[in-house]
C-alpha positions as CSV (number, residue, x, y, z in Angstrom):
1,M,126.0,143.3,-21.3
2,E,126.9,141.3,-18.3
3,D,126.1,142.4,-14.7
4,D,128.7,140.2,-13.0
5,Q,132.1,142.0,-13.2
6,V,134.3,138.9,-13.0
7,S,132.3,137.1,-15.7
8,A,132.3,140.2,-17.8
9,M,136.1,140.5,-17.6
10,A,136.7,136.8,-18.5
11,Q,134.3,137.0,-21.4
12,Q,135.8,140.3,-22.6
13,A,139.3,138.7,-22.5
14,L,138.2,135.6,-24.3
15,L,136.4,137.5,-27.1
16,G,139.3,139.9,-27.4
17,R,141.7,137.1,-28.0
18,H,139.6,136.2,-31.0
19,G,139.7,139.6,-32.5
20,A,136.5,141.1,-31.0
21,E,136.4,144.7,-29.8
22,V,134.3,144.5,-26.6
23,F,132.5,147.3,-24.9
24,H,131.0,146.2,-21.5
25,V,128.0,147.8,-19.8
26,R,126.3,146.6,-16.6
27,G,122.6,146.8,-17.2
28,G,119.7,147.3,-19.6
29,Q,119.4,151.0,-19.3
30,E,123.1,151.5,-19.7
31,A,122.9,149.3,-22.8
32,Q,120.2,151.5,-24.3
33,D,122.2,154.7,-23.5
34,T,125.4,153.2,-25.0
35,L,123.7,152.1,-28.2
36,R,122.4,155.6,-28.8
37,G,125.9,156.9,-29.2
38,H,128.0,154.1,-30.6
39,P,127.9,151.9,-33.7
40,F,128.2,148.2,-32.9
41,D,127.9,145.0,-35.0
42,L,126.4,142.8,-32.3
43,V,125.0,142.8,-28.7
44,I,125.6,140.0,-26.3
45,M,122.8,140.5,-23.8
46,D,122.8,138.9,-20.3
47,V,119.2,137.9,-19.7
48,Q,119.3,138.5,-15.9
49,M,120.5,141.9,-14.8
50,Q,119.6,144.0,-11.8
51,D,118.2,147.3,-13.2
52,M,116.4,146.0,-16.2
53,D,116.5,142.4,-17.5
54,G,117.8,141.6,-20.9
55,I,114.3,140.7,-22.2
56,E,113.0,144.1,-21.3
57,A,116.1,145.9,-22.6
58,T,115.8,144.0,-25.9
59,K,112.1,144.9,-26.2
60,R,112.9,148.6,-25.7
61,I,115.8,148.6,-28.1
62,R,113.7,146.8,-30.7
63,G,110.9,149.3,-30.0
64,G,113.2,152.2,-31.0
65,E,114.0,153.6,-27.5
66,A,117.8,153.5,-28.3
67,G,117.3,155.1,-31.7
68,E,116.2,153.9,-35.1
69,L,119.8,153.0,-36.2
70,V,120.0,150.2,-33.7
71,R,116.5,148.7,-33.8
72,D,117.7,145.8,-35.9
73,I,121.1,145.2,-34.3
74,P,121.7,141.5,-33.8
75,F,121.3,140.1,-30.2
76,I,122.7,137.0,-28.6
77,A,121.2,136.2,-25.3
78,L,123.7,135.0,-22.7
79,T,121.9,133.1,-20.0
80,A,122.0,130.5,-17.3
81,C,118.4,129.8,-18.2
82,A,118.4,126.7,-20.4
83,M,115.0,125.3,-19.7
84,A,112.4,124.2,-22.3
85,G,110.8,127.2,-23.9
86,D,113.5,129.7,-23.1
87,R,115.0,129.8,-26.6
88,E,111.5,130.6,-28.0
89,R,110.9,133.2,-25.4
90,F,114.2,134.9,-26.2
91,L,113.5,134.8,-30.0
92,D,110.0,136.1,-29.4
93,V,111.3,139.3,-27.9
94,G,113.7,139.9,-30.8
95,M,116.9,138.2,-29.8
96,N,118.6,136.4,-32.7
97,A,120.2,133.5,-30.8
98,Y,121.3,132.4,-27.3
99,V,124.3,130.9,-25.7
100,A,124.1,129.2,-22.3
101,K,126.3,130.2,-19.3
102,P,129.0,129.5,-18.5
103,M,130.0,130.8,-21.9
104,D,131.8,128.4,-24.2
105,I,134.0,130.6,-26.4
106,R,133.7,128.2,-29.3
107,E,129.9,128.2,-29.2
108,M,129.8,132.0,-28.8
109,L,132.1,132.4,-31.8
110,R,130.1,130.0,-33.9
111,V,126.8,131.7,-33.1
112,A,128.2,135.2,-33.6
113,G,129.8,134.2,-36.9
114,Q,126.5,132.8,-38.2
115,I,124.7,136.0,-37.2
116,L,127.2,138.4,-38.6
117,Q,127.6,136.4,-41.9
118,G,123.9,136.5,-42.4
C-alpha cells in the first residue's frame, strides 16, 4: 500500500523486475477490502496514508476486520519515519519488519526474503 502514485509505480516496477507480483492500493480501507478477496503472501504497508494510516489498518487487519484468513499475513512497514522507537511501535501493532523510504530495493528484497522464508 502506497498513497503516492509515482512512488507506488516505481516500487511496483522495481519489485516486479525481481519476480514479485504486485497489487497496489491507495489506502488502509482499500487494503482491508482487497485482502478480503485475494490471497497474498505479504503486505508492504505505507505507514502514512490519507484515509487510514498503516498503523490503524494493520491493527484492524490483525483484529480480523479483513477476515480470519489474513489475520496473520506478514507486514513490512514502508515509512519515512526512522526515528528512535518507530521500529518498536510498528512491531507492537503487528508489523513484522520495516524498511525506510526511499525504498532501497536490496533492503526490501532482503527483508521480504527473511519474512517469507520464515
